[in-house]
mmCIF file of the C-alpha atoms, coordinates in Angstrom:
data_MODEL
# 
_entry.id   MODEL 
# 
loop_
_atom_site.group_PDB 
_atom_site.id 
_atom_site.type_symbol 
_atom_site.label_atom_id 
_atom_site.label_alt_id 
_atom_site.label_comp_id 
_atom_site.label_asym_id 
_atom_site.label_entity_id 
_atom_site.label_seq_id 
_atom_site.pdbx_PDB_ins_code 
_atom_site.Cartn_x 
_atom_site.Cartn_y 
_atom_site.Cartn_z 
_atom_site.occupancy 
_atom_site.B_iso_or_equiv 
_atom_site.pdbx_formal_charge 
_atom_site.auth_seq_id 
_atom_site.auth_comp_id 
_atom_site.auth_asym_id 
_atom_site.auth_atom_id 
_atom_site.pdbx_PDB_model_num 
ATOM 1   C CA . MET A 1 1   ? -0.728 1.101  14.828  1.00 0.00 ? 1   MET A CA 1 
ATOM 2   C CA . ASP A 1 2   ? -1.962 2.501  17.917  1.00 0.00 ? 2   ASP A CA 1 
ATOM 3   C CA . SER A 1 3   ? -5.354 1.556  19.565  1.00 0.00 ? 3   SER A CA 1 
ATOM 4   C CA . ARG A 1 4   ? -7.142 3.869  16.956  1.00 0.00 ? 4   ARG A CA 1 
ATOM 5   C CA . GLY A 1 5   ? -5.709 2.103  14.021  1.00 0.00 ? 5   GLY A CA 1 
ATOM 6   C CA . ARG A 1 6   ? -3.424 5.026  13.388  1.00 0.00 ? 6   ARG A CA 1 
ATOM 7   C CA . GLY A 1 7   ? 0.177  4.581  12.251  1.00 0.00 ? 7   GLY A CA 1 
ATOM 8   C CA . THR A 1 8   ? 2.953  6.758  14.031  1.00 0.00 ? 8   THR A CA 1 
ATOM 9   C CA . HIS A 1 9   ? 2.994  9.079  10.868  1.00 0.00 ? 9   HIS A CA 1 
ATOM 10  C CA . ASP A 1 10  ? -0.734 9.621  10.816  1.00 0.00 ? 10  ASP A CA 1 
ATOM 11  C CA . ILE A 1 11  ? -0.796 12.789 13.000  1.00 0.00 ? 11  ILE A CA 1 
ATOM 12  C CA . GLY A 1 12  ? -3.733 14.608 11.236  1.00 0.00 ? 12  GLY A CA 1 
ATOM 13  C CA . GLY A 1 13  ? -5.853 16.157 13.838  1.00 0.00 ? 13  GLY A CA 1 
ATOM 14  C CA . LEU A 1 14  ? -3.644 15.518 16.784  1.00 0.00 ? 14  LEU A CA 1 
ATOM 15  C CA . ALA A 1 15  ? -2.202 18.234 18.802  1.00 0.00 ? 15  ALA A CA 1 
ATOM 16  C CA . GLY A 1 16  ? 1.531  18.696 18.433  1.00 0.00 ? 16  GLY A CA 1 
ATOM 17  C CA . ALA A 1 17  ? 4.396  20.980 18.667  1.00 0.00 ? 17  ALA A CA 1 
ATOM 18  C CA . PRO A 1 18  ? 4.334  24.461 16.797  1.00 0.00 ? 18  PRO A CA 1 
ATOM 19  C CA . ILE A 1 19  ? 5.732  24.096 13.392  1.00 0.00 ? 19  ILE A CA 1 
ATOM 20  C CA . GLU A 1 20  ? 8.749  26.168 12.273  1.00 0.00 ? 20  GLU A CA 1 
ATOM 21  C CA . LEU A 1 21  ? 7.777  27.987 9.115   1.00 0.00 ? 21  LEU A CA 1 
ATOM 22  C CA . SER A 1 22  ? 10.538 30.216 8.589   1.00 0.00 ? 22  SER A CA 1 
ATOM 23  C CA . GLU A 1 23  ? 12.804 29.632 5.501   1.00 0.00 ? 23  GLU A CA 1 
ATOM 24  C CA . HIS A 1 24  ? 16.105 27.780 6.350   1.00 0.00 ? 24  HIS A CA 1 
ATOM 25  C CA . GLU A 1 25  ? 18.994 26.578 4.517   1.00 0.00 ? 25  GLU A CA 1 
ATOM 26  C CA . ALA A 1 26  ? 19.323 22.734 4.124   1.00 0.00 ? 26  ALA A CA 1 
ATOM 27  C CA . ALA A 1 27  ? 22.289 21.277 5.586   1.00 0.00 ? 27  ALA A CA 1 
ATOM 28  C CA . PHE A 1 28  ? 24.940 19.849 3.306   1.00 0.00 ? 28  PHE A CA 1 
ATOM 29  C CA . TRP A 1 29  ? 24.166 16.269 4.428   1.00 0.00 ? 29  TRP A CA 1 
ATOM 30  C CA . GLU A 1 30  ? 20.400 16.895 4.040   1.00 0.00 ? 30  GLU A CA 1 
ATOM 31  C CA . LYS A 1 31  ? 21.135 17.956 0.009   1.00 0.00 ? 31  LYS A CA 1 
ATOM 32  C CA . ARG A 1 32  ? 23.292 15.044 -0.010  1.00 0.00 ? 32  ARG A CA 1 
ATOM 33  C CA . VAL A 1 33  ? 20.200 12.798 0.934   1.00 0.00 ? 33  VAL A CA 1 
ATOM 34  C CA . ASP A 1 34  ? 18.069 14.510 -1.224  1.00 0.00 ? 34  ASP A CA 1 
ATOM 35  C CA . ALA A 1 35  ? 20.359 14.148 -4.210  1.00 0.00 ? 35  ALA A CA 1 
ATOM 36  C CA . ILE A 1 36  ? 20.771 10.211 -3.385  1.00 0.00 ? 36  ILE A CA 1 
ATOM 37  C CA . LEU A 1 37  ? 17.142 9.989  -3.368  1.00 0.00 ? 37  LEU A CA 1 
ATOM 38  C CA . MET A 1 38  ? 16.781 11.741 -6.773  1.00 0.00 ? 38  MET A CA 1 
ATOM 39  C CA . LEU A 1 39  ? 19.454 9.197  -8.313  1.00 0.00 ? 39  LEU A CA 1 
ATOM 40  C CA . LEU A 1 40  ? 17.749 6.180  -7.058  1.00 0.00 ? 40  LEU A CA 1 
ATOM 41  C CA . VAL A 1 41  ? 14.134 7.051  -8.027  1.00 0.00 ? 41  VAL A CA 1 
ATOM 42  C CA . GLY A 1 42  ? 15.210 8.594  -11.493 1.00 0.00 ? 42  GLY A CA 1 
ATOM 43  C CA . GLU A 1 43  ? 16.066 7.259  -14.867 1.00 0.00 ? 43  GLU A CA 1 
ATOM 44  C CA . PRO A 1 44  ? 17.975 5.142  -15.625 1.00 0.00 ? 44  PRO A CA 1 
ATOM 45  C CA . ARG A 1 45  ? 18.067 3.461  -12.183 1.00 0.00 ? 45  ARG A CA 1 
ATOM 46  C CA . ARG A 1 46  ? 14.653 3.398  -10.939 1.00 0.00 ? 46  ARG A CA 1 
ATOM 47  C CA . LEU A 1 47  ? 15.752 1.272  -7.954  1.00 0.00 ? 47  LEU A CA 1 
ATOM 48  C CA . ILE A 1 48  ? 13.149 2.709  -5.580  1.00 0.00 ? 48  ILE A CA 1 
ATOM 49  C CA . SER A 1 49  ? 9.795  4.365  -5.751  1.00 0.00 ? 49  SER A CA 1 
ATOM 50  C CA . VAL A 1 50  ? 8.517  7.434  -3.724  1.00 0.00 ? 50  VAL A CA 1 
ATOM 51  C CA . ASP A 1 51  ? 5.828  5.042  -2.572  1.00 0.00 ? 51  ASP A CA 1 
ATOM 52  C CA . GLU A 1 52  ? 8.382  2.582  -1.317  1.00 0.00 ? 52  GLU A CA 1 
ATOM 53  C CA . LEU A 1 53  ? 10.124 5.544  0.442   1.00 0.00 ? 53  LEU A CA 1 
ATOM 54  C CA . ARG A 1 54  ? 6.878  6.427  2.279   1.00 0.00 ? 54  ARG A CA 1 
ATOM 55  C CA . ARG A 1 55  ? 6.103  2.857  3.126   1.00 0.00 ? 55  ARG A CA 1 
ATOM 56  C CA . GLY A 1 56  ? 9.804  2.616  4.771   1.00 0.00 ? 56  GLY A CA 1 
ATOM 57  C CA . ILE A 1 57  ? 9.178  5.870  6.638   1.00 0.00 ? 57  ILE A CA 1 
ATOM 58  C CA . GLU A 1 58  ? 5.826  4.793  7.914   1.00 0.00 ? 58  GLU A CA 1 
ATOM 59  C CA . GLN A 1 59  ? 7.129  1.452  9.113   1.00 0.00 ? 59  GLN A CA 1 
ATOM 60  C CA . LEU A 1 60  ? 10.050 2.914  11.319  1.00 0.00 ? 60  LEU A CA 1 
ATOM 61  C CA . GLY A 1 61  ? 8.018  2.537  14.326  1.00 0.00 ? 61  GLY A CA 1 
ATOM 62  C CA . ALA A 1 62  ? 6.832  5.213  17.070  1.00 0.00 ? 62  ALA A CA 1 
ATOM 63  C CA . GLY A 1 63  ? 10.262 5.779  18.785  1.00 0.00 ? 63  GLY A CA 1 
ATOM 64  C CA . ALA A 1 64  ? 12.483 6.183  15.594  1.00 0.00 ? 64  ALA A CA 1 
ATOM 65  C CA . TYR A 1 65  ? 9.747  8.182  13.835  1.00 0.00 ? 65  TYR A CA 1 
ATOM 66  C CA . GLU A 1 66  ? 9.402  10.520 16.585  1.00 0.00 ? 66  GLU A CA 1 
ATOM 67  C CA . ARG A 1 67  ? 13.243 10.789 17.219  1.00 0.00 ? 67  ARG A CA 1 
ATOM 68  C CA . LEU A 1 68  ? 14.588 11.188 13.730  1.00 0.00 ? 68  LEU A CA 1 
ATOM 69  C CA . SER A 1 69  ? 14.439 14.203 11.679  1.00 0.00 ? 69  SER A CA 1 
ATOM 70  C CA . TYR A 1 70  ? 12.650 14.721 8.232   1.00 0.00 ? 70  TYR A CA 1 
ATOM 71  C CA . TYR A 1 71  ? 15.847 13.542 6.288   1.00 0.00 ? 71  TYR A CA 1 
ATOM 72  C CA . GLU A 1 72  ? 17.079 11.073 8.717   1.00 0.00 ? 72  GLU A CA 1 
ATOM 73  C CA . ARG A 1 73  ? 13.751 9.444  8.133   1.00 0.00 ? 73  ARG A CA 1 
ATOM 74  C CA . TRP A 1 74  ? 14.358 9.405  4.349   1.00 0.00 ? 74  TRP A CA 1 
ATOM 75  C CA . ILE A 1 75  ? 17.977 7.928  4.756   1.00 0.00 ? 75  ILE A CA 1 
ATOM 76  C CA . ALA A 1 76  ? 16.647 5.250  7.182   1.00 0.00 ? 76  ALA A CA 1 
ATOM 77  C CA . SER A 1 77  ? 14.038 4.192  4.532   1.00 0.00 ? 77  SER A CA 1 
ATOM 78  C CA . ILE A 1 78  ? 16.486 4.355  1.689   1.00 0.00 ? 78  ILE A CA 1 
ATOM 79  C CA . THR A 1 79  ? 18.934 2.090  3.562   1.00 0.00 ? 79  THR A CA 1 
ATOM 80  C CA . THR A 1 80  ? 16.095 -0.409 4.448   1.00 0.00 ? 80  THR A CA 1 
ATOM 81  C CA . LEU A 1 81  ? 14.991 -0.437 0.805   1.00 0.00 ? 81  LEU A CA 1 
ATOM 82  C CA . LEU A 1 82  ? 18.641 -0.986 -0.555  1.00 0.00 ? 82  LEU A CA 1 
ATOM 83  C CA . LEU A 1 83  ? 18.922 -3.915 1.779   1.00 0.00 ? 83  LEU A CA 1 
ATOM 84  C CA . GLU A 1 84  ? 15.571 -5.211 1.169   1.00 0.00 ? 84  GLU A CA 1 
ATOM 85  C CA . LYS A 1 85  ? 16.321 -5.208 -2.804  1.00 0.00 ? 85  LYS A CA 1 
ATOM 86  C CA . GLY A 1 86  ? 19.934 -6.833 -2.206  1.00 0.00 ? 86  GLY A CA 1 
ATOM 87  C CA . VAL A 1 87  ? 21.543 -3.607 -3.711  1.00 0.00 ? 87  VAL A CA 1 
ATOM 88  C CA . ILE A 1 88  ? 23.760 -3.539 -0.500  1.00 0.00 ? 88  ILE A CA 1 
ATOM 89  C CA . THR A 1 89  ? 24.333 -5.929 2.076   1.00 0.00 ? 89  THR A CA 1 
ATOM 90  C CA . VAL A 1 90  ? 24.551 -5.642 5.846   1.00 0.00 ? 90  VAL A CA 1 
ATOM 91  C CA . ASP A 1 91  ? 28.166 -6.513 5.898   1.00 0.00 ? 91  ASP A CA 1 
ATOM 92  C CA . GLU A 1 92  ? 29.022 -3.678 3.086   1.00 0.00 ? 92  GLU A CA 1 
ATOM 93  C CA . LEU A 1 93  ? 26.846 -1.150 5.195   1.00 0.00 ? 93  LEU A CA 1 
ATOM 94  C CA . GLY A 1 94  ? 28.861 -2.095 8.279   1.00 0.00 ? 94  GLY A CA 1 
ATOM 95  C CA . ARG A 1 95  ? 32.091 -1.729 6.359   1.00 0.00 ? 95  ARG A CA 1 
ATOM 96  C CA . LYS A 1 96  ? 31.212 1.630  5.056   1.00 0.00 ? 96  LYS A CA 1 
ATOM 97  C CA . ILE A 1 97  ? 29.954 2.891  8.318   1.00 0.00 ? 97  ILE A CA 1 
ATOM 98  C CA . ALA A 1 98  ? 33.300 1.972  10.153  1.00 0.00 ? 98  ALA A CA 1 
ATOM 99  C CA . GLU A 1 99  ? 35.091 3.744  7.388   1.00 0.00 ? 99  GLU A CA 1 
ATOM 100 C CA . VAL A 1 100 ? 33.383 6.917  7.650   1.00 0.00 ? 100 VAL A CA 1 
ATOM 101 C CA . GLU A 1 101 ? 33.572 6.708  11.443  1.00 0.00 ? 101 GLU A CA 1 
ATOM 102 C CA . GLY A 1 102 ? 37.168 6.331  11.158  1.00 0.00 ? 102 GLY A CA 1 
ATOM 103 C CA . ARG A 1 103 ? 37.624 9.459  9.190   1.00 0.00 ? 103 ARG A CA 1 
ATOM 104 C CA . GLY A 1 104 ? 36.477 11.414 11.995  1.00 0.00 ? 104 GLY A CA 1 
ATOM 105 C CA . ALA A 1 105 ? 38.824 9.876  14.377  1.00 0.00 ? 105 ALA A CA 1 
# 
């Protein structure tokens, strides 16, 4: 929270950059993040709620919130929630990240 009691995400009424209003096709990875969220929120799993997703996004901190794109915020929040709930471990996440990074090498 800033000195006015606002969270980083609470930008209503503040001056900001112009908003891009043109239609655009979502990137493949953005579609994948959306699909992951739908699987985690929907039946039969219901592992996380949209309210939890929002809490995770709001708790990112000013630097991360401003630096990350819309879907990057989603995946950061999803990751944090899955770690909090013990669905995945830090070790499992680290191994998977290393595996994926290795594919690009």
